[in-house]
N, C-alpha and C positions, 0 to 999 in steps of 0.2 A: 504493500500499499504506499510506504514511503517513497519508493521508486516512482510509482504512479504520480504522486504529488509533485516530486522533483521534475519529472518529465513534462507534466502540464505547465508547471510554473516557468521552465525553461522555454518551451514552445510558445506560451503566451507572451513572454518578454520578447522573444526574437520577432514574433509576428508584430508586435506593437512598435518595434524600433525601427522598422521598415517604413520608408515613406511611401505615401499614397501615390498611385500612378497618376500622371498628369491627366487632366480633364480635356476634352476636345470640344472646341466650340465650333459651331456652324461657319463663322467667319474665318476662323484659323484654317479649318478643312478646306474651305473654298479657296483661300488664298494659296494653299499648296496645289490644288487642281488646276487653278488659273495659271500658275507658274509652269506646271508641267504640260499644259495644253497650249501655252503660248507659241506664237510664231518666233520668238526670240530664240528657242532652241533649234529652230531651222529643220525639223523633222526627226523622226525617231527610227529610220531605217537601220538595219544591221550593218554595223561598222561605221556609223555616222558620228560626227562629234555631238550632235544633238542627243543621240542615245547615251553617249558616255556622259554627257553633262546631266542628263536626267537621273542616271544611275547613280552618279555621284551625289546629287542633291538627296535623292532616298536614302542612300547609305549613310550621309550625314545626319539625316533626321533620326535614322534607327540608332546610330551610334550616340546621339545626345538624348535619346529617351523621348523625343518630341515627335 
């Protein structure tokens, strides 16, 4: 029983210490979609600079947690 209480306390403490995931607003979401769909990327065909830039943008968002 003591082991269960210690484990439960530890798990509760660890889960509370983690930060909450960021919230996603409609405006924030649309700003990403507008950028990815914009003409400034110049197309997203295989091997194009636009595809590489779009991939870099998405990767940077995933790395930052946003």
